[in-house]
LUMTORNU-795753 format. One record per residue (C-alpha): residue number from 0; residue in three letters; y, z, x. Coordinates in nm, 2 decimals. Each point is the difference from the previous one (the first is absolute). Layout:
<rec><paba>NUM</paba><tormi>ALA</tormi><Y>Y</Y><Z>Z</Z><X>X</X></rec>
...
END
This chain:
<rec><paba>0</paba><tormi>MET</tormi><Y>-0.01</Y><Z>-0.04</Z><X>0.00</X></rec>
<rec><paba>1</paba><tormi>CYS</tormi><Y>0.37</Y><Z>-0.04</Z><X>0.12</X></rec>
<rec><paba>2</paba><tormi>LEU</tormi><Y>0.18</Y><Z>0.32</Z><X>0.11</X></rec>
<rec><paba>3</paba><tormi>GLY</tormi><Y>0.31</Y><Z>-0.12</Z><X>-0.15</X></rec>
<rec><paba>4</paba><tormi>THR</tormi><Y>-0.14</Y><Z>-0.02</Z><X>-0.35</X></rec>
<rec><paba>5</paba><tormi>TRP</tormi><Y>-0.13</Y><Z>0.36</Z><X>-0.01</X></rec>
<rec><paba>6</paba><tormi>ASN</tormi><Y>0.23</Y><Z>0.29</Z><X>-0.01</X></rec>
<rec><paba>7</paba><tormi>GLU</tormi><Y>-0.12</Y><Z>0.36</Z><X>0.18</X></rec>
<rec><paba>8</paba><tormi>ASN</tormi><Y>-0.08</Y><Z>0.11</Z><X>-0.37</X></rec>
<rec><paba>9</paba><tormi>GLY</tormi><Y>-0.29</Y><Z>-0.26</Z><X>-0.05</X></rec>
<rec><paba>10</paba><tormi>LEU</tormi><Y>-0.13</Y><Z>0.07</Z><X>0.31</X></rec>
<rec><paba>11</paba><tormi>ARG</tormi><Y>-0.02</Y><Z>0.37</Z><X>0.00</X></rec>
<rec><paba>12</paba><tormi>ARG</tormi><Y>-0.17</Y><Z>-0.05</Z><X>-0.34</X></rec>
<rec><paba>13</paba><tormi>VAL</tormi><Y>-0.23</Y><Z>-0.23</Z><X>0.11</X></rec>
<rec><paba>14</paba><tormi>VAL</tormi><Y>-0.08</Y><Z>0.22</Z><X>0.31</X></rec>
<rec><paba>15</paba><tormi>GLU</tormi><Y>-0.01</Y><Z>0.31</Z><X>-0.24</X></rec>
<rec><paba>16</paba><tormi>ASN</tormi><Y>-0.27</Y><Z>-0.15</Z><X>-0.23</X></rec>
<rec><paba>17</paba><tormi>LEU</tormi><Y>-0.25</Y><Z>-0.15</Z><X>0.25</X></rec>
<rec><paba>18</paba><tormi>VAL</tormi><Y>0.01</Y><Z>0.34</Z><X>0.22</X></rec>
<rec><paba>19</paba><tormi>THR</tormi><Y>-0.04</Y><Z>0.21</Z><X>-0.31</X></rec>
<rec><paba>20</paba><tormi>ASN</tormi><Y>-0.30</Y><Z>-0.19</Z><X>-0.15</X></rec>
<rec><paba>21</paba><tormi>ALA</tormi><Y>-0.17</Y><Z>-0.01</Z><X>0.35</X></rec>
<rec><paba>22</paba><tormi>ILE</tormi><Y>0.03</Y><Z>0.34</Z><X>0.04</X></rec>
<rec><paba>23</paba><tormi>HIS</tormi><Y>-0.15</Y><Z>0.06</Z><X>-0.37</X></rec>
<rec><paba>24</paba><tormi>ALA</tormi><Y>-0.31</Y><Z>-0.24</Z><X>0.10</X></rec>
<rec><paba>25</paba><tormi>CYS</tormi><Y>-0.05</Y><Z>0.21</Z><X>0.31</X></rec>
<rec><paba>26</paba><tormi>ARG</tormi><Y>-0.23</Y><Z>0.30</Z><X>0.12</X></rec>
<rec><paba>27</paba><tormi>SER</tormi><Y>0.00</Y><Z>0.24</Z><X>0.25</X></rec>
<rec><paba>28</paba><tormi>GLY</tormi><Y>-0.03</Y><Z>-0.19</Z><X>0.33</X></rec>
<rec><paba>29</paba><tormi>ASP</tormi><Y>0.08</Y><Z>-0.35</Z><X>-0.11</X></rec>
<rec><paba>30</paba><tormi>THR</tormi><Y>0.30</Y><Z>-0.17</Z><X>0.09</X></rec>
<rec><paba>31</paba><tormi>ILE</tormi><Y>0.31</Y><Z>-0.19</Z><X>-0.06</X></rec>
<rec><paba>32</paba><tormi>SER</tormi><Y>0.19</Y><Z>-0.24</Z><X>0.22</X></rec>
<rec><paba>33</paba><tormi>ILE</tormi><Y>0.37</Y><Z>-0.17</Z><X>-0.08</X></rec>
<rec><paba>34</paba><tormi>LYS</tormi><Y>0.06</Y><Z>-0.27</Z><X>0.23</X></rec>
<rec><paba>35</paba><tormi>LEU</tormi><Y>0.37</Y><Z>-0.16</Z><X>-0.04</X></rec>
<rec><paba>36</paba><tormi>GLN</tormi><Y>0.08</Y><Z>-0.33</Z><X>0.17</X></rec>
<rec><paba>37</paba><tormi>ARG</tormi><Y>0.30</Y><Z>-0.18</Z><X>0.00</X></rec>
<rec><paba>38</paba><tormi>GLU</tormi><Y>-0.03</Y><Z>-0.38</Z><X>0.07</X></rec>
<rec><paba>39</paba><tormi>GLY</tormi><Y>0.35</Y><Z>-0.17</Z><X>-0.02</X></rec>
<rec><paba>40</paba><tormi>GLU</tormi><Y>0.13</Y><Z>0.05</Z><X>-0.33</X></rec>
<rec><paba>41</paba><tormi>THR</tormi><Y>-0.32</Y><Z>0.09</Z><X>-0.15</X></rec>
<rec><paba>42</paba><tormi>LEU</tormi><Y>-0.16</Y><Z>0.34</Z><X>-0.03</X></rec>
<rec><paba>43</paba><tormi>LEU</tormi><Y>-0.37</Y><Z>0.07</Z><X>0.01</X></rec>
<rec><paba>44</paba><tormi>MET</tormi><Y>-0.14</Y><Z>0.32</Z><X>-0.11</X></rec>
<rec><paba>45</paba><tormi>GLU</tormi><Y>-0.39</Y><Z>0.09</Z><X>0.03</X></rec>
<rec><paba>46</paba><tormi>ILE</tormi><Y>-0.13</Y><Z>0.36</Z><X>-0.14</X></rec>
<rec><paba>47</paba><tormi>LYS</tormi><Y>-0.34</Y><Z>0.05</Z><X>0.03</X></rec>
<rec><paba>48</paba><tormi>ASP</tormi><Y>-0.27</Y><Z>0.30</Z><X>-0.13</X></rec>
<rec><paba>49</paba><tormi>THR</tormi><Y>-0.33</Y><Z>0.09</Z><X>0.07</X></rec>
<rec><paba>50</paba><tormi>GLY</tormi><Y>0.00</Y><Z>0.15</Z><X>-0.36</X></rec>
<rec><paba>51</paba><tormi>SER</tormi><Y>-0.22</Y><Z>-0.06</Z><X>-0.29</X></rec>
<rec><paba>52</paba><tormi>GLY</tormi><Y>0.11</Y><Z>-0.38</Z><X>-0.08</X></rec>
<rec><paba>53</paba><tormi>MET</tormi><Y>-0.01</Y><Z>-0.19</Z><X>-0.27</X></rec>
<rec><paba>54</paba><tormi>THR</tormi><Y>-0.27</Y><Z>-0.15</Z><X>-0.21</X></rec>
<rec><paba>55</paba><tormi>PRO</tormi><Y>0.04</Y><Z>-0.37</Z><X>-0.02</X></rec>
<rec><paba>56</paba><tormi>ASP</tormi><Y>0.08</Y><Z>0.05</Z><X>-0.41</X></rec>
<rec><paba>57</paba><tormi>VAL</tormi><Y>0.28</Y><Z>0.26</Z><X>0.09</X></rec>
<rec><paba>58</paba><tormi>LYS</tormi><Y>0.13</Y><Z>-0.21</Z><X>0.29</X></rec>
<rec><paba>59</paba><tormi>VAL</tormi><Y>0.07</Y><Z>-0.31</Z><X>-0.23</X></rec>
<rec><paba>60</paba><tormi>ARG</tormi><Y>0.15</Y><Z>0.20</Z><X>-0.23</X></rec>
<rec><paba>61</paba><tormi>CYS</tormi><Y>0.20</Y><Z>0.25</Z><X>0.23</X></rec>
<rec><paba>62</paba><tormi>THR</tormi><Y>0.33</Y><Z>-0.13</Z><X>-0.02</X></rec>
<rec><paba>63</paba><tormi>GLU</tormi><Y>0.04</Y><Z>-0.02</Z><X>-0.39</X></rec>
<rec><paba>64</paba><tormi>LEU</tormi><Y>0.27</Y><Z>0.20</Z><X>-0.15</X></rec>
<rec><paba>65</paba><tormi>PHE</tormi><Y>-0.15</Y><Z>0.31</Z><X>-0.16</X></rec>
<rec><paba>66</paba><tormi>PHE</tormi><Y>-0.39</Y><Z>-0.02</Z><X>0.16</X></rec>
<rec><paba>67</paba><tormi>THR</tormi><Y>-0.09</Y><Z>0.31</Z><X>0.16</X></rec>
<rec><paba>68</paba><tormi>THR</tormi><Y>-0.33</Y><Z>0.16</Z><X>0.13</X></rec>
<rec><paba>69</paba><tormi>LYS</tormi><Y>0.14</Y><Z>0.32</Z><X>0.09</X></rec>
<rec><paba>70</paba><tormi>PRO</tormi><Y>-0.02</Y><Z>0.29</Z><X>-0.27</X></rec>
<rec><paba>71</paba><tormi>ARG</tormi><Y>0.38</Y><Z>0.08</Z><X>0.01</X></rec>
<rec><paba>72</paba><tormi>GLY</tormi><Y>0.14</Y><Z>-0.36</Z><X>0.14</X></rec>
<rec><paba>73</paba><tormi>SER</tormi><Y>0.22</Y><Z>-0.21</Z><X>-0.16</X></rec>
<rec><paba>74</paba><tormi>GLY</tormi><Y>-0.10</Y><Z>-0.33</Z><X>0.07</X></rec>
<rec><paba>75</paba><tormi>ILE</tormi><Y>0.36</Y><Z>-0.12</Z><X>0.11</X></rec>
<rec><paba>76</paba><tormi>GLY</tormi><Y>-0.03</Y><Z>0.04</Z><X>0.38</X></rec>
<rec><paba>77</paba><tormi>LEU</tormi><Y>-0.16</Y><Z>-0.33</Z><X>0.11</X></rec>
<rec><paba>78</paba><tormi>ALA</tormi><Y>0.17</Y><Z>-0.17</Z><X>-0.31</X></rec>
<rec><paba>79</paba><tormi>LEU</tormi><Y>0.28</Y><Z>0.09</Z><X>0.20</X></rec>
<rec><paba>80</paba><tormi>VAL</tormi><Y>-0.07</Y><Z>-0.11</Z><X>0.33</X></rec>
<rec><paba>81</paba><tormi>GLN</tormi><Y>-0.08</Y><Z>-0.34</Z><X>-0.13</X></rec>
<rec><paba>82</paba><tormi>ASP</tormi><Y>0.31</Y><Z>0.00</Z><X>-0.22</X></rec>
<rec><paba>83</paba><tormi>LEU</tormi><Y>0.21</Y><Z>0.09</Z><X>0.30</X></rec>
<rec><paba>84</paba><tormi>THR</tormi><Y>-0.17</Y><Z>-0.25</Z><X>0.25</X></rec>
<rec><paba>85</paba><tormi>SER</tormi><Y>0.01</Y><Z>-0.24</Z><X>-0.24</X></rec>
<rec><paba>86</paba><tormi>SER</tormi><Y>0.36</Y><Z>0.02</Z><X>-0.07</X></rec>
<rec><paba>87</paba><tormi>ALA</tormi><Y>0.05</Y><Z>-0.03</Z><X>0.36</X></rec>
<rec><paba>88</paba><tormi>ASN</tormi><Y>-0.19</Y><Z>-0.31</Z><X>0.04</X></rec>
<rec><paba>89</paba><tormi>GLY</tormi><Y>-0.24</Y><Z>0.16</Z><X>0.18</X></rec>
<rec><paba>90</paba><tormi>GLN</tormi><Y>-0.43</Y><Z>0.03</Z><X>-0.01</X></rec>
<rec><paba>91</paba><tormi>LEU</tormi><Y>-0.19</Y><Z>0.28</Z><X>-0.07</X></rec>
<rec><paba>92</paba><tormi>HIS</tormi><Y>-0.36</Y><Z>0.00</Z><X>0.13</X></rec>
<rec><paba>93</paba><tormi>ILE</tormi><Y>-0.27</Y><Z>0.24</Z><X>-0.04</X></rec>
<rec><paba>94</paba><tormi>GLU</tormi><Y>-0.34</Y><Z>0.02</Z><X>0.10</X></rec>
<rec><paba>95</paba><tormi>SER</tormi><Y>-0.23</Y><Z>0.31</Z><X>-0.08</X></rec>
<rec><paba>96</paba><tormi>LEU</tormi><Y>-0.36</Y><Z>0.07</Z><X>-0.04</X></rec>
<rec><paba>97</paba><tormi>PRO</tormi><Y>-0.18</Y><Z>0.34</Z><X>-0.15</X></rec>
<rec><paba>98</paba><tormi>SER</tormi><Y>-0.05</Y><Z>0.26</Z><X>0.25</X></rec>
<rec><paba>99</paba><tormi>GLN</tormi><Y>0.17</Y><Z>-0.18</Z><X>0.27</X></rec>
<rec><paba>100</paba><tormi>GLY</tormi><Y>0.38</Y><Z>-0.01</Z><X>-0.06</X></rec>
<rec><paba>101</paba><tormi>THR</tormi><Y>0.29</Y><Z>-0.24</Z><X>-0.08</X></rec>
<rec><paba>102</paba><tormi>ALA</tormi><Y>0.22</Y><Z>-0.18</Z><X>0.21</X></rec>
<rec><paba>103</paba><tormi>ILE</tormi><Y>0.37</Y><Z>-0.09</Z><X>-0.18</X></rec>
<rec><paba>104</paba><tormi>SER</tormi><Y>0.21</Y><Z>-0.28</Z><X>0.15</X></rec>
<rec><paba>105</paba><tormi>VAL</tormi><Y>0.36</Y><Z>-0.08</Z><X>-0.08</X></rec>
<rec><paba>106</paba><tormi>ARG</tormi><Y>0.16</Y><Z>-0.29</Z><X>0.13</X></rec>
END
């Protein structure tokens, strides 16, 4: 995504939602890594965890507004990330396997 089209608040909300989801997916001993890389006017952000991962059915729906697998979840987080990324002409890519974790990149 172009840095000029994404304000600081948008970036903060994306990071906050992705890190919160990673924390909720992890158990004791799991890891979360965050990588930020600037490529000219483009920012690449990767957040990976070794947590519970998503089933294929959940992965397909994870960016739907109000879809959640959490008992107290709102289903807004990843939908917001998708919306903010799209509005900045960016790309959201999600890889996830059950019991192996999730990797989300935002470009």
